[in-house]
PATI-873690 format. One record per atom (N, C-alpha, C): residue number from 1; x, y, z; atom name. Coordinates in steps of 0.02 Angstrom, whole numbers, plus 50000, padded with zeros to 5 digits. Layout:
k	px	py	pz	a
NUM	X	Y	Z	CA .
...
REM end
This chain:
k	px	py	pz	a
1	49941	49680	49833	N .
1	49881	49694	49795	CA .
1	49838	49631	49793	C .
2	49775	49638	49784	N .
2	49730	49580	49781	CA .
2	49699	49579	49712	C .
3	49739	49566	49662	N .
3	49713	49563	49593	CA .
3	49722	49495	49567	C .
4	49681	49475	49523	N .
4	49683	49407	49494	CA .
4	49734	49402	49440	C .
5	49788	49437	49442	N .
5	49843	49430	49395	CA .
5	49909	49420	49432	C .
6	49959	49389	49400	N .
6	50024	49378	49435	CA .
6	50057	49442	49458	C .
7	50093	49436	49512	N .
7	50130	49495	49539	CA .
7	50180	49522	49486	C .
8	50207	49475	49447	N .
8	50255	49499	49397	CA .
8	50225	49548	49343	C .
9	50162	49539	49329	N .
9	50127	49584	49280	CA .
9	50117	49652	49313	C .
10	50096	49654	49375	N .
10	50089	49719	49411	CA .
10	50157	49751	49414	C .
11	50208	49717	49434	N .
11	50275	49746	49439	CA .
11	50299	49772	49373	C .
12	50288	49735	49319	N .
12	50308	49758	49249	CA .
12	50272	49821	49231	C .
13	50208	49828	49248	N .
13	50168	49886	49233	CA .
13	50196	49947	49272	C .
14	50211	49935	49337	N .
14	50238	49989	49379	CA .
14	50308	50012	49352	C .
15	50347	49968	49328	N .
15	50411	49982	49299	CA .
15	50403	50020	49236	C .
16	50357	50000	49191	N .
16	50344	50031	49130	CA .
16	50324	50108	49139	C .
17	50285	50119	49192	N .
17	50261	50186	49210	CA .
17	50312	50221	49250	C .
18	50369	50192	49265	N .
18	50423	50221	49305	CA .
18	50397	50241	49375	C .
19	50355	50197	49403	N .
19	50329	50214	49467	CA .
19	50368	50185	49524	C .
20	50390	50122	49517	N .
20	50430	50093	49571	CA .
20	50464	50031	49547	C .
21	50517	50014	49584	N .
21	50550	49949	49571	CA .
21	50549	49906	49635	C .
22	50499	49922	49674	N .
22	50493	49885	49740	CA .
22	50455	49822	49728	C .
23	50462	49775	49772	N .
23	50424	49709	49765	CA .
23	50349	49719	49765	C .
24	50315	49677	49730	N .
24	50241	49673	49725	CA .
24	50222	49605	49753	C .
25	50178	49604	49802	N .
25	50156	49542	49833	CA .
25	50078	49541	49823	C .
26	50056	49488	49788	N .
26	49986	49481	49776	CA .
26	49954	49431	49826	C .
27	49900	49449	49853	N .
27	49864	49409	49902	CA .
27	49796	49391	49871	C .
28	49771	49328	49887	N .
28	49702	49312	49865	CA .
28	49651	49355	49900	C .
29	49595	49365	49869	N .
29	49543	49403	49903	CA .
29	49521	49371	49967	C .
30	49514	49410	50021	N .
30	49493	49383	50085	CA .
30	49551	49367	50131	C .
31	49612	49366	50105	N .
31	49671	49350	50147	CA .
31	49699	49417	50173	C .
32	49703	49427	50237	N .
32	49730	49491	50263	CA .
32	49801	49500	50242	C .
33	49817	49562	50217	N .
33	49885	49574	50197	CA .
33	49933	49568	50252	C .
34	49910	49582	50314	N .
34	49954	49577	50371	CA .
34	49980	49504	50382	C .
35	49943	49456	50358	N .
35	49962	49389	50369	CA .
35	50019	49365	50318	C .
36	50032	49402	50267	N .
36	50083	49379	50217	CA .
36	50141	49429	50210	C .
37	50134	49488	50234	N .
37	50187	49537	50226	CA .
37	50235	49537	50283	C .
38	50298	49556	50268	N .
38	50347	49561	50325	CA .
38	50328	49622	50370	C .
39	50340	49612	50434	N .
39	50319	49663	50483	CA .
39	50354	49730	50474	C .
40	50411	49730	50440	N .
40	50444	49797	50429	CA .
40	50426	49826	50361	C .
41	50375	49801	50328	N .
41	50356	49829	50263	CA .
41	50326	49897	50272	C .
42	50337	49940	50224	N .
42	50303	50006	50223	CA .
42	50255	50005	50163	C .
43	50191	50017	50177	N .
43	50140	50004	50128	CA .
43	50096	50066	50111	C .
44	50066	50061	50052	N .
44	50020	50112	50027	CA .
44	49957	50074	50006	C .
45	49899	50092	50031	N .
45	49838	50059	50015	CA .
45	49780	50111	50012	C .
46	49733	50096	49969	N .
46	49675	50143	49966	CA .
46	49612	50115	50003	C .
47	49616	50054	50024	N .
47	49560	50023	50062	CA .
47	49570	50032	50133	C .
48	49520	50064	50167	N .
48	49522	50079	50239	CA .
48	49530	50014	50278	C .
49	49494	49960	50258	N .
49	49499	49897	50297	CA .
49	49571	49871	50297	C .
50	49606	49876	50242	N .
50	49678	49852	50240	CA .
50	49720	49899	50282	C .
51	49710	49964	50274	N .
51	49746	50013	50314	CA .
51	49742	49998	50390	C .
52	49681	49986	50411	N .
52	49667	49973	50483	CA .
52	49699	49909	50505	C .
53	49695	49853	50462	N .
53	49723	49788	50479	CA .
53	49799	49796	50486	C .
54	49830	49828	50437	N .
54	49901	49837	50439	CA .
54	49926	49879	50499	C .
55	49889	49931	50515	N .
55	49905	49973	50572	CA .
55	49898	49935	50634	C .
56	49844	49898	50639	N .
56	49831	49855	50700	CA .
56	49888	49806	50715	C .
57	49921	49784	50663	N .
57	49976	49736	50668	CA .
57	50044	49768	50668	C .
58	50043	49833	50683	N .
58	50107	49872	50691	CA .
58	50146	49887	50628	C .
59	50113	49880	50569	N .
59	50147	49893	50506	CA .
59	50137	49965	50488	C .
60	50187	49994	50453	N .
60	50180	50063	50430	CA .
60	50142	50062	50366	C .
61	50083	50096	50365	N .
61	50040	50098	50307	CA .
61	50016	50170	50296	C .
62	50015	50191	50237	N .
62	49987	50255	50218	CA .
62	49923	50244	50177	C .
63	49874	50289	50188	N .
63	49813	50280	50151	CA .
63	49813	50328	50093	C .
64	49807	50296	50032	N .
64	49806	50335	49971	CA .
64	49737	50365	49960	C .
65	49736	50431	49950	N .
65	49673	50468	49946	CA .
65	49632	50449	49886	C .
66	49567	50429	49900	N .
66	49519	50419	49844	CA .
66	49451	50447	49870	C .
67	49406	50453	49821	N .
67	49342	50477	49837	CA .
67	49303	50434	49887	C .
68	49314	50368	49887	N .
68	49279	50323	49930	CA .
68	49310	50311	49999	C .
69	49368	50347	50016	N .
69	49395	50340	50082	CA .
69	49404	50407	50118	C .
70	49378	50458	50089	N .
70	49392	50527	50118	CA .
70	49358	50539	50183	C .
71	49306	50502	50202	N .
71	49275	50513	50266	CA .
71	49318	50486	50325	C .
72	49367	50443	50308	N .
72	49412	50415	50359	CA .
72	49468	50464	50373	C .
73	49474	50485	50434	N .
73	49525	50535	50455	CA .
73	49589	50502	50478	C .
74	49644	50522	50451	N .
74	49711	50494	50468	CA .
74	49764	50547	50451	C .
75	49819	50546	50490	N .
75	49874	50591	50472	CA .
75	49922	50554	50425	C .
76	49904	50493	50403	N .
76	49947	50456	50358	CA .
76	49914	50451	50288	C .
77	49873	50499	50270	N .
77	49843	50505	50202	CA .
77	49895	50534	50155	C .
78	49900	50509	50096	N .
78	49941	50536	50041	CA .
78	49898	50545	49981	C .
79	49919	50595	49939	N .
79	49879	50608	49878	CA .
79	49917	50591	49814	C .
80	49977	50566	49818	N .
80	50015	50549	49759	CA .
80	50073	50503	49777	C .
81	50098	50467	49727	N .
81	50156	50427	49739	CA .
81	50218	50465	49762	C .
82	50222	50525	49735	N .
82	50278	50569	49755	CA .
82	50275	50587	49829	C .
83	50213	50603	49852	N .
83	50206	50619	49921	CA .
83	50218	50556	49965	C .
84	50197	50499	49943	N .
84	50213	50437	49977	CA .
84	50287	50426	49985	C .
85	50324	50438	49930	N .
85	50395	50430	49928	CA .
85	50429	50480	49980	C .
86	50407	50543	49982	N .
86	50431	50590	50026	CA .
86	50416	50570	50100	C .
87	50355	50545	50114	N .
87	50338	50525	50180	CA .
87	50380	50465	50204	C .
88	50393	50419	50157	N .
88	50434	50360	50175	CA .
88	50506	50383	50190	C .
89	50534	50430	50152	N .
89	50601	50453	50163	CA .
89	50604	50491	50233	C .
90	50551	50525	50247	N .
90	50548	50559	50312	CA .
90	50551	50511	50374	C .
91	50533	50448	50362	N .
91	50534	50400	50418	CA .
91	50608	50383	50440	C .
92	50654	50394	50391	N .
92	50724	50377	50406	CA .
92	50760	50438	50413	C .
REM end
């Protein structure tokens, strides 16, 4: 995520909401996520530019559906965290 708060705060919020116990990596604005993430990471992002960058670098990324990215066509679009979880499980 590219938020101006520590990764630990985002992780704590995700845990509180019972969304995930997976690692959270925070990047500064303007730093491509592909430059700091492990190549075997499986990611979910709502920003098309991040999705394209990660895909270009061979990383598995799903595009989280939002009103501002619906014009972008992909077979890796998901509409919920539950759907993301299912799609990730299907990879294995």
